[in-house]
N, CA, C and O atoms as a GROMACS GRO file, in nm:
protein
  472
    1MET      N    1   0.097  -1.698   0.606
    1MET     CA    2   0.160  -1.739   0.480
    1MET      C    3   0.244  -1.626   0.421
    1MET      O    4   0.355  -1.649   0.374
    2LYS      N    5   0.192  -1.503   0.424
    2LYS     CA    6   0.264  -1.390   0.370
    2LYS      C    7   0.391  -1.362   0.449
    2LYS      O    8   0.494  -1.326   0.393
    3LYS      N    9   0.384  -1.381   0.583
    3LYS     CA   10   0.499  -1.358   0.668
    3LYS      C   11   0.612  -1.455   0.632
    3LYS      O   12   0.728  -1.416   0.626
    4GLN      N   13   0.577  -1.582   0.607
    4GLN     CA   14   0.678  -1.681   0.570
    4GLN      C   15   0.740  -1.646   0.435
    4GLN      O   16   0.861  -1.663   0.415
    5SER      N   17   0.658  -1.597   0.343
    5SER     CA   18   0.708  -1.558   0.211
    5SER      C   19   0.807  -1.443   0.223
    5SER      O   20   0.911  -1.443   0.157
    6ASN      N   21   0.775  -1.344   0.307
    6ASN     CA   22   0.865  -1.231   0.327
    6ASN      C   23   0.995  -1.276   0.394
    6ASN      O   24   1.102  -1.228   0.360
    7GLN      N   25   0.985  -1.368   0.489
    7GLN     CA   26   1.105  -1.419   0.555
    7GLN      C   27   1.193  -1.495   0.456
    7GLN      O   28   1.315  -1.482   0.458
    8PHE      N   29   1.130  -1.575   0.370
    8PHE     CA   30   1.205  -1.650   0.270
    8PHE      C   31   1.277  -1.554   0.176
    8PHE      O   32   1.394  -1.575   0.144
    9LYS      N   33   1.209  -1.449   0.132
    9LYS     CA   34   1.271  -1.351   0.043
    9LYS      C   35   1.388  -1.283   0.112
    9LYS      O   36   1.492  -1.260   0.050
   10LEU      N   37   1.372  -1.251   0.240
   10LEU     CA   38   1.480  -1.186   0.314
   10LEU      C   39   1.601  -1.278   0.325
   10LEU      O   40   1.713  -1.234   0.300
   11VAL      N   41   1.580  -1.403   0.361
   11VAL     CA   42   1.691  -1.498   0.375
   11VAL      C   43   1.759  -1.518   0.240
   11VAL      O   44   1.882  -1.519   0.231
   12LEU      N   45   1.680  -1.535   0.135
   12LEU     CA   46   1.737  -1.554   0.001
   12LEU      C   47   1.817  -1.431  -0.041
   12LEU      O   48   1.926  -1.444  -0.097
   13GLY      N   49   1.764  -1.314  -0.014
   13GLY     CA   50   1.836  -1.190  -0.047
   13GLY      C   51   1.966  -1.178   0.028
   13GLY      O   52   2.067  -1.135  -0.029
   14LEU      N   53   1.966  -1.214   0.156
   14LEU     CA   54   2.088  -1.209   0.236
   14LEU      C   55   2.192  -1.308   0.186
   14LEU      O   56   2.311  -1.277   0.183
   15ILE      N   57   2.149  -1.426   0.146
   15ILE     CA   58   2.243  -1.527   0.092
   15ILE      C   59   2.306  -1.476  -0.037
   15ILE      O   60   2.426  -1.488  -0.057
   16ILE      N   61   2.223  -1.421  -0.125
   16ILE     CA   62   2.275  -1.368  -0.252
   16ILE      C   63   2.371  -1.252  -0.225
   16ILE      O   64   2.476  -1.243  -0.290
   17ALA      N   65   2.336  -1.164  -0.131
   17ALA     CA   66   2.423  -1.051  -0.098
   17ALA      C   67   2.556  -1.101  -0.042
   17ALA      O   68   2.661  -1.045  -0.075
   18LEU      N   69   2.554  -1.204   0.039
   18LEU     CA   70   2.678  -1.260   0.094
   18LEU      C   71   2.766  -1.318  -0.017
   18LEU      O   72   2.887  -1.297  -0.018
   19ILE      N   73   2.706  -1.390  -0.110
   19ILE     CA   74   2.780  -1.447  -0.223
   19ILE      C   75   2.843  -1.335  -0.306
   19ILE      O   76   2.960  -1.342  -0.344
   20LEU      N   77   2.763  -1.230  -0.332
   20LEU     CA   78   2.816  -1.117  -0.410
   20LEU      C   79   2.928  -1.046  -0.335
   20LEU      O   80   3.026  -1.004  -0.395
   21LEU      N   81   2.912  -1.031  -0.205
   21LEU     CA   82   3.016  -0.965  -0.126
   21LEU      C   83   3.147  -1.044  -0.130
   21LEU      O   84   3.254  -0.984  -0.144
   22ILE      N   85   3.139  -1.176  -0.118
   22ILE     CA   86   3.259  -1.260  -0.127
   22ILE      C   87   3.323  -1.244  -0.264
   22ILE      O   88   3.445  -1.234  -0.275
   23PHE      N   89   3.242  -1.243  -0.369
   23PHE     CA   90   3.292  -1.225  -0.505
   23PHE      C   91   3.362  -1.090  -0.520
   23PHE      O   92   3.468  -1.082  -0.582
   24VAL      N   93   3.303  -0.987  -0.463
   24VAL     CA   94   3.360  -0.852  -0.472
   24VAL      C   95   3.495  -0.845  -0.401
   24VAL      O   96   3.591  -0.789  -0.454
   25VAL      N   97   3.502  -0.902  -0.281
   25VAL     CA   98   3.625  -0.896  -0.204
   25VAL      C   99   3.739  -0.971  -0.274
   25VAL      O  100   3.855  -0.934  -0.259
   26LEU      N  101   3.707  -1.075  -0.349
   26LEU     CA  102   3.809  -1.151  -0.420
   26LEU      C  103   3.856  -1.082  -0.548
   26LEU      O  104   3.956  -1.124  -0.606
   27ASN      N  105   3.788  -0.977  -0.592
   27ASN     CA  106   3.823  -0.909  -0.717
   27ASN      C  107   3.855  -0.762  -0.690
   27ASN      O  108   3.769  -0.675  -0.706
   28VAL      N  109   3.978  -0.734  -0.650
   28VAL     CA  110   4.018  -0.599  -0.614
   28VAL      C  111   4.116  -0.536  -0.714
   28VAL      O  112   4.162  -0.424  -0.690
   29GLU      N  113   4.149  -0.603  -0.824
   29GLU     CA  114   4.244  -0.550  -0.921
   29GLU      C  115   4.183  -0.430  -0.995
   29GLU      O  116   4.063  -0.427  -1.019
   30PRO      N  117   4.266  -0.331  -1.030
   30PRO     CA  118   4.214  -0.217  -1.107
   30PRO      C  119   4.182  -0.260  -1.251
   30PRO      O  120   4.257  -0.336  -1.313
   31VAL      N  121   4.070  -0.208  -1.302
   31VAL     CA  122   4.029  -0.238  -1.440
   31VAL      C  123   3.983  -0.109  -1.506
   31VAL      O  124   3.945  -0.014  -1.439
   32ALA      N  125   3.988  -0.108  -1.639
   32ALA     CA  126   3.944   0.009  -1.716
   32ALA      C  127   3.798  -0.011  -1.755
   32ALA      O  128   3.760  -0.118  -1.802
   33ILE      N  129   3.717   0.091  -1.734
   33ILE     CA  130   3.576   0.088  -1.770
   33ILE      C  131   3.558   0.178  -1.891
   33ILE      O  132   3.606   0.291  -1.891
   34ASN      N  133   3.490   0.130  -1.992
   34ASN     CA  134   3.469   0.208  -2.114
   34ASN      C  135   3.330   0.272  -2.111
   34ASN      O  136   3.228   0.204  -2.122
   35PHE      N  137   3.329   0.405  -2.096
   35PHE     CA  138   3.205   0.480  -2.100
   35PHE      C  139   3.185   0.546  -2.236
   35PHE      O  140   3.102   0.636  -2.249
   36GLY      N  141   3.256   0.504  -2.335
   36GLY     CA  142   3.243   0.560  -2.469
   36GLY      C  143   3.346   0.668  -2.495
   36GLY      O  144   3.434   0.649  -2.580
   37PHE      N  145   3.339   0.779  -2.426
   37PHE     CA  146   3.430   0.890  -2.451
   37PHE      C  147   3.543   0.901  -2.349
   37PHE      O  148   3.635   0.980  -2.368
   38PHE      N  149   3.538   0.825  -2.243
   38PHE     CA  150   3.653   0.818  -2.151
   38PHE      C  151   3.656   0.680  -2.084
   38PHE      O  152   3.556   0.611  -2.073
   39GLN      N  153   3.779   0.645  -2.041
   39GLN     CA  154   3.800   0.513  -1.980
   39GLN      C  155   3.870   0.528  -1.845
   39GLN      O  156   3.993   0.525  -1.838
   40PRO      N  157   3.792   0.543  -1.738
   40PRO     CA  158   3.857   0.553  -1.607
   40PRO      C  159   3.906   0.416  -1.560
   40PRO      O  160   3.847   0.313  -1.594
   41LYS      N  161   4.013   0.417  -1.483
   41LYS     CA  162   4.066   0.294  -1.425
   41LYS      C  163   4.032   0.296  -1.276
   41LYS      O  164   4.073   0.387  -1.203
   42MET      N  165   3.956   0.194  -1.232
   42MET     CA  166   3.914   0.185  -1.092
   42MET      C  167   3.932   0.042  -1.045
   42MET      O  168   3.938  -0.051  -1.126
   43PRO      N  169   3.941   0.026  -0.913
   43PRO     CA  170   3.943  -0.112  -0.862
   43PRO      C  171   3.809  -0.180  -0.892
   43PRO      O  172   3.703  -0.119  -0.884
   44LEU      N  173   3.816  -0.305  -0.927
   44LEU     CA  174   3.698  -0.382  -0.963
   44LEU      C  175   3.596  -0.387  -0.849
   44LEU      O  176   3.475  -0.393  -0.872
   45ILE      N  177   3.647  -0.384  -0.724
   45ILE     CA  178   3.558  -0.390  -0.609
   45ILE      C  179   3.461  -0.271  -0.608
   45ILE      O  180   3.343  -0.288  -0.577
   46ILE      N  181   3.511  -0.152  -0.641
   46ILE     CA  182   3.425  -0.033  -0.642
   46ILE      C  183   3.319  -0.045  -0.750
   46ILE      O  184   3.202  -0.013  -0.727
   47ILE      N  185   3.359  -0.090  -0.866
   47ILE     CA  186   3.264  -0.105  -0.977
   47ILE      C  187   3.156  -0.207  -0.942
   47ILE      O  188   3.038  -0.184  -0.966
   48LEU      N  189   3.197  -0.319  -0.886
   48LEU     CA  190   3.100  -0.422  -0.852
   48LEU      C  191   3.004  -0.375  -0.743
   48LEU      O  192   2.884  -0.402  -0.750
   49VAL      N  193   3.055  -0.305  -0.642
   49VAL     CA  194   2.968  -0.254  -0.535
   49VAL      C  195   2.869  -0.153  -0.592
   49VAL      O  196   2.751  -0.155  -0.559
   50LEU      N  197   2.919  -0.064  -0.678
   50LEU     CA  198   2.828   0.034  -0.740
   50LEU      C  199   2.719  -0.034  -0.823
   50LEU      O  200   2.603   0.005  -0.818
   51MET      N  201   2.757  -0.136  -0.898
   51MET     CA  202   2.658  -0.206  -0.980
   51MET      C  203   2.557  -0.281  -0.893
   51MET      O  204   2.439  -0.287  -0.927
   52MET      N  205   2.603  -0.338  -0.781
   52MET     CA  206   2.510  -0.404  -0.689
   52MET      C  207   2.410  -0.302  -0.633
   52MET      O  208   2.290  -0.328  -0.626
   53LEU      N  209   2.462  -0.185  -0.593
   53LEU     CA  210   2.374  -0.082  -0.538
   53LEU      C  211   2.273  -0.033  -0.643
   53LEU      O  212   2.155  -0.015  -0.613
   54LEU      N  213   2.322  -0.012  -0.765
   54LEU     CA  214   2.229   0.030  -0.871
   54LEU      C  215   2.123  -0.076  -0.898
   54LEU      O  216   2.006  -0.044  -0.918
   55GLY      N  217   2.164  -0.202  -0.898
   55GLY     CA  218   2.067  -0.310  -0.917
   55GLY      C  219   1.964  -0.315  -0.804
   55GLY      O  220   1.845  -0.336  -0.829
   56ALA      N  221   2.011  -0.294  -0.681
   56ALA     CA  222   1.919  -0.294  -0.567
   56ALA      C  223   1.821  -0.178  -0.576
   56ALA      O  224   1.702  -0.194  -0.547
   57ILE      N  225   1.870  -0.061  -0.616
   57ILE     CA  226   1.783   0.056  -0.629
   57ILE      C  227   1.678   0.034  -0.737
   57ILE      O  228   1.560   0.064  -0.717
   58VAL      N  229   1.721  -0.020  -0.851
   58VAL     CA  230   1.626  -0.046  -0.961
   58VAL      C  231   1.521  -0.147  -0.919
   58VAL      O  232   1.402  -0.126  -0.944
   59SER      N  233   1.562  -0.255  -0.855
   59SER     CA  234   1.464  -0.356  -0.813
   59SER      C  235   1.372  -0.302  -0.705
   59SER      O  236   1.254  -0.335  -0.703
   60TRP      N  237   1.424  -0.219  -0.616
   60TRP     CA  238   1.340  -0.157  -0.511
   60TRP      C  239   1.236  -0.066  -0.574
   60TRP      O  240   1.119  -0.068  -0.535
   61LEU      N  241   1.279   0.014  -0.672
   61LEU     CA  242   1.185   0.105  -0.738
   61LEU      C  243   1.077   0.028  -0.812
   61LEU      O  244   0.959   0.064  -0.806
   62LEU      N  245   1.115  -0.076  -0.883
   62LEU     CA  246   1.017  -0.155  -0.957
   62LEU      C  247   0.923  -0.230  -0.863
   62LEU      O  248   0.802  -0.235  -0.887
   63GLY      N  249   0.976  -0.286  -0.758
   63GLY     CA  250   0.894  -0.357  -0.661
   63GLY      C  251   0.804  -0.262  -0.584
   63GLY      O  252   0.692  -0.298  -0.549
   64ASN      N  253   0.854  -0.144  -0.557
   64ASN     CA  254   0.777  -0.045  -0.483
   64ASN      C  255   0.656   0.002  -0.563
   64ASN      O  256   0.549   0.023  -0.505
   65SER      N  257   0.670   0.018  -0.693
   65SER     CA  258   0.556   0.064  -0.774
   65SER      C  259   0.447  -0.042  -0.778
   65SER      O  260   0.329  -0.008  -0.781
   66GLU      N  261   0.485  -0.169  -0.776
   66GLU     CA  262   0.386  -0.276  -0.774
   66GLU      C  263   0.309  -0.274  -0.643
   66GLU      O  264   0.188  -0.294  -0.641
   67ASN      N  265   0.380  -0.249  -0.533
   67ASN     CA  266   0.314  -0.238  -0.402
   67ASN      C  267   0.216  -0.122  -0.401
   67ASN      O  268   0.105  -0.136  -0.350
   68LYS      N  269   0.255  -0.009  -0.456
   68LYS     CA  270   0.167   0.108  -0.460
   68LYS      C  271   0.040   0.076  -0.537
   68LYS      O  272  -0.069   0.116  -0.498
   69TYR      N  273   0.055   0.002  -0.648
   69TYR     CA  274  -0.062  -0.035  -0.727
   69TYR      C  275  -0.157  -0.122  -0.644
   69TYR      O  276  -0.278  -0.101  -0.645
   70LYS      N  277  -0.100  -0.220  -0.573
   70LYS     CA  278  -0.184  -0.308  -0.490
   70LYS      C  279  -0.251  -0.230  -0.378
   70LYS      O  280  -0.368  -0.251  -0.349
   71VAL      N  281  -0.176  -0.139  -0.315
   71VAL     CA  282  -0.232  -0.058  -0.206
   71VAL      C  283  -0.344   0.030  -0.260
   71VAL      O  284  -0.450   0.040  -0.197
   72ASN      N  285  -0.322   0.095  -0.374
   72ASN     CA  286  -0.426   0.180  -0.432
   72ASN      C  287  -0.552   0.100  -0.464
   72ASN      O  288  -0.663   0.145  -0.439
   73LYS      N  289  -0.533  -0.018  -0.518
   73LYS     CA  290  -0.646  -0.104  -0.552
   73LYS      C  291  -0.722  -0.142  -0.426
   73LYS      O  292  -0.845  -0.140  -0.424
   74SER      N  293  -0.650  -0.177  -0.321
   74SER     CA  294  -0.711  -0.214  -0.193
   74SER      C  295  -0.784  -0.094  -0.132
   74SER      O  296  -0.894  -0.109  -0.079
   75LEU      N  297  -0.722   0.023  -0.139
   75LEU     CA  298  -0.786   0.143  -0.084
   75LEU      C  299  -0.914   0.178  -0.158
   75LEU      O  300  -1.013   0.218  -0.097
   76LYS      N  301  -0.914   0.163  -0.290
   76LYS     CA  302  -1.035   0.190  -0.368
   76LYS      C  303  -1.147   0.093  -0.331
   76LYS      O  304  -1.264   0.131  -0.322
   77LYS      N  305  -1.110  -0.033  -0.310
   77LYS     CA  306  -1.208  -0.133  -0.271
   77LYS      C  307  -1.267  -0.098  -0.133
   77LYS      O  308  -1.388  -0.107  -0.113
   78GLN      N  309  -1.181  -0.059  -0.039
   78GLN     CA  310  -1.228  -0.019   0.094
   78GLN      C  311  -1.316   0.105   0.086
   78GLN      O  312  -1.418   0.113   0.154
   79GLU      N  313  -1.275   0.201   0.004
   79GLU     CA  314  -1.353   0.323  -0.011
   79GLU      C  315  -1.493   0.291  -0.062
   79GLU      O  316  -1.592   0.345  -0.012
   80SER      N  317  -1.501   0.205  -0.161
   80SER     CA  318  -1.630   0.164  -0.216
   80SER      C  319  -1.716   0.096  -0.109
   80SER      O  320  -1.836   0.124  -0.099
   81SER      N  321  -1.655   0.010  -0.031
   81SER     CA  322  -1.728  -0.060   0.076
   81SER      C  323  -1.778   0.039   0.180
   81SER      O  324  -1.893   0.030   0.223
   82PHE      N  325  -1.692   0.132   0.222
   82PHE     CA  326  -1.733   0.231   0.321
   82PHE      C  327  -1.843   0.322   0.268
   82PHE      O  328  -1.934   0.362   0.341
   83LYS      N  329  -1.835   0.355   0.140
   83LYS     CA  330  -1.935   0.441   0.078
   83LYS      C  331  -2.072   0.372   0.079
   83LYS      O  332  -2.173   0.433   0.112
   84LYS      N  333  -2.075   0.244   0.042
   84LYS     CA  334  -2.200   0.169   0.044
   84LYS      C  335  -2.256   0.160   0.186
   84LYS      O  336  -2.376   0.177   0.207
   85GLN      N  337  -2.168   0.133   0.282
   85GLN     CA  338  -2.211   0.124   0.422
   85GLN      C  339  -2.265   0.260   0.469
   85GLN      O  340  -2.366   0.264   0.540
   86TYR      N  341  -2.200   0.368   0.430
   86TYR     CA  342  -2.244   0.503   0.468
   86TYR      C  343  -2.382   0.532   0.409
   86TYR      O  344  -2.471   0.581   0.479
   87GLU      N  345  -2.399   0.502   0.281
   87GLU     CA  346  -2.528   0.526   0.216
   87GLU      C  347  -2.639   0.442   0.279
   87GLU      O  348  -2.751   0.490   0.296
   88ARG      N  349  -2.608   0.319   0.313
   88ARG     CA  350  -2.706   0.231   0.377
   88ARG      C  351  -2.745   0.287   0.515
   88ARG      O  352  -2.862   0.287   0.552
   89THR      N  353  -2.646   0.333   0.590
   89THR     CA  354  -2.671   0.390   0.723
   89THR      C  355  -2.756   0.516   0.712
   89THR      O  356  -2.849   0.536   0.790
   90ILE      N  357  -2.724   0.602   0.617
   90ILE     CA  358  -2.802   0.725   0.596
   90ILE      C  359  -2.946   0.691   0.562
   90ILE      O  360  -3.039   0.752   0.615
   91ALA      N  361  -2.965   0.593   0.473
   91ALA     CA  362  -3.101   0.554   0.435
   91ALA      C  363  -3.178   0.501   0.557
   91ALA      O  364  -3.295   0.533   0.575
   92GLU      N  365  -3.112   0.420   0.640
   92GLU     CA  366  -3.178   0.368   0.760
   92GLU      C  367  -3.215   0.482   0.855
   92GLU      O  368  -3.324   0.483   0.912
   93LYS      N  369  -3.125   0.577   0.873
   93LYS     CA  370  -3.151   0.690   0.963
   93LYS      C  371  -3.265   0.777   0.910
   93LYS      O  372  -3.350   0.822   0.986
   94GLU      N  373  -3.268   0.800   0.778
   94GLU     CA  374  -3.377   0.879   0.719
   94GLU      C  375  -3.511   0.809   0.736
   94GLU      O  376  -3.612   0.873   0.763
   95GLN      N  377  -3.511   0.677   0.721
   95GLN     CA  378  -3.634   0.601   0.741
   95GLN      C  379  -3.679   0.611   0.886
   95GLN      O  380  -3.798   0.629   0.913
   96LYS      N  381  -3.586   0.601   0.978
   96LYS     CA  382  -3.620   0.612   1.122
   96LYS      C  383  -3.673   0.751   1.154
   96LYS      O  384  -3.769   0.764   1.231
   97ILE      N  385  -3.614   0.855   1.095
   97ILE     CA  386  -3.662   0.992   1.116
   97ILE      C  387  -3.804   1.006   1.064
   97ILE      O  388  -3.889   1.067   1.130
   98SER      N  389  -3.830   0.949   0.946
   98SER     CA  390  -3.966   0.955   0.890
   98SER      C  391  -4.066   0.886   0.981
   98SER      O  392  -4.176   0.936   1.004
   99GLU      N  393  -4.028   0.770   1.034
   99GLU     CA  394  -4.115   0.696   1.125
   99GLU      C  395  -4.142   0.777   1.252
   99GLU      O  396  -4.256   0.783   1.299
  100LEU      N  397  -4.038   0.840   1.306
  100LEU     CA  398  -4.055   0.920   1.427
  100LEU      C  399  -4.140   1.044   1.401
  100LEU      O  400  -4.221   1.083   1.485
  101GLU      N  401  -4.121   1.106   1.285
  101GLU     CA  402  -4.205   1.223   1.250
  101GLU      C  403  -4.350   1.182   1.237
  101GLU      O  404  -4.440   1.254   1.281
  102ALA      N  405  -4.373   1.065   1.177
  102ALA     CA  406  -4.512   1.015   1.164
  102ALA      C  407  -4.568   0.987   1.302
  102ALA      O  408  -4.685   1.015   1.328
  103GLU      N  409  -4.489   0.933   1.391
  103GLU     CA  410  -4.534   0.905   1.529
  103GLU      C  411  -4.567   1.036   1.601
  103GLU      O  412  -4.667   1.044   1.672
  104VAL      N  413  -4.482   1.138   1.584
  104VAL     CA  414  -4.507   1.269   1.645
  104VAL      C  415  -4.639   1.327   1.592
  104VAL      O  416  -4.720   1.377   1.670
  105ASP      N  417  -4.661   1.321   1.462
  105ASP     CA  418  -4.785   1.370   1.402
  105ASP      C  419  -4.906   1.296   1.458
  105ASP      O  420  -5.008   1.357   1.489
  106ARG      N  421  -4.894   1.165   1.471
  106ARG     CA  422  -5.004   1.084   1.525
  106ARG      C  423  -5.034   1.124   1.668
  106ARG      O  424  -5.150   1.138   1.706
  107LEU      N  425  -4.928   1.142   1.749
  107LEU     CA  426  -4.947   1.181   1.888
  107LEU      C  427  -5.010   1.321   1.899
  107LEU      O  428  -5.093   1.345   1.987
  108LYS      N  429  -4.969   1.412   1.811
  108LYS     CA  430  -5.028   1.546   1.810
  108LYS      C  431  -5.177   1.538   1.778
  108LYS      O  432  -5.259   1.606   1.840
  109GLN      N  433  -5.211   1.455   1.679
  109GLN     CA  434  -5.351   1.441   1.641
  109GLN      C  435  -5.432   1.381   1.756
  109GLN      O  436  -5.544   1.425   1.782
  110GLU      N  437  -5.376   1.284   1.824
  110GLU     CA  438  -5.445   1.224   1.939
  110GLU      C  439  -5.465   1.328   2.050
  110GLU      O  440  -5.572   1.335   2.111
  111LYS      N  441  -5.364   1.408   2.074
  111LYS     CA  442  -5.371   1.511   2.178
  111LYS      C  443  -5.474   1.616   2.140
  111LYS      O  444  -5.552   1.661   2.224
  112ASN      N  445  -5.474   1.656   2.011
  112ASN     CA  446  -5.572   1.755   1.964
  112ASN      C  447  -5.714   1.700   1.974
  112ASN      O  448  -5.806   1.771   2.013
  113SER      N  449  -5.732   1.573   1.938
  113SER     CA  450  -5.866   1.514   1.944
  113SER      C  451  -5.912   1.498   2.090
  113SER      O  452  -6.031   1.511   2.120
  114GLU      N  453  -5.817   1.469   2.181
  114GLU     CA  454  -5.853   1.457   2.323
  114GLU      C  455  -5.890   1.595   2.379
  114GLU      O  456  -5.987   1.607   2.453
  115SER      N  457  -5.815   1.696   2.344
  115SER     CA  458  -5.844   1.830   2.397
  115SER      C  459  -5.969   1.888   2.335
  115SER      O  460  -6.039   1.964   2.402
  116SER      N  461  -5.999   1.857   2.210
  116SER     CA  462  -6.123   1.906   2.151
  116SER      C  463  -6.242   1.824   2.199
  116SER      O  464  -6.356   1.872   2.197
  117GLY      N  465  -6.218   1.702   2.243
  117GLY     CA  466  -6.324   1.614   2.295
  117GLY      C  467  -6.361   1.650   2.437
  117GLY      O  468  -6.470   1.614   2.482
  118ASP      N  469  -6.276   1.718   2.510
  118ASP     CA  470  -6.305   1.753   2.650
  118ASP      C  471  -6.399   1.864   2.659
  118ASP      O  472  -6.435   1.906   2.769
   0.00000   0.00000   0.00000
């Protein structure tokens, strides 16, 4: 399902980019841009391409931060799961060690009682 969603987004993005590219190519006349204290005259195509690039960068940055949040959340969940599994494994191993130590003590006592009984 996620793969289809990503493919749909890619196709939709490509269609929008194609429409914008056609629009840009049709608008090549020089225009004045007002930056407040100066007004450069540039071809409209350059301005439109720059604005498309800036829009893409802004959307990439915003979308990227959301991904990082999801990844961090997922990593914390995995870390918690691994920590619980580690603690459970350690507890099982400690219990097994205790059982084996008790078995060793029992065997020593049996050996001592057999040798003192001889």
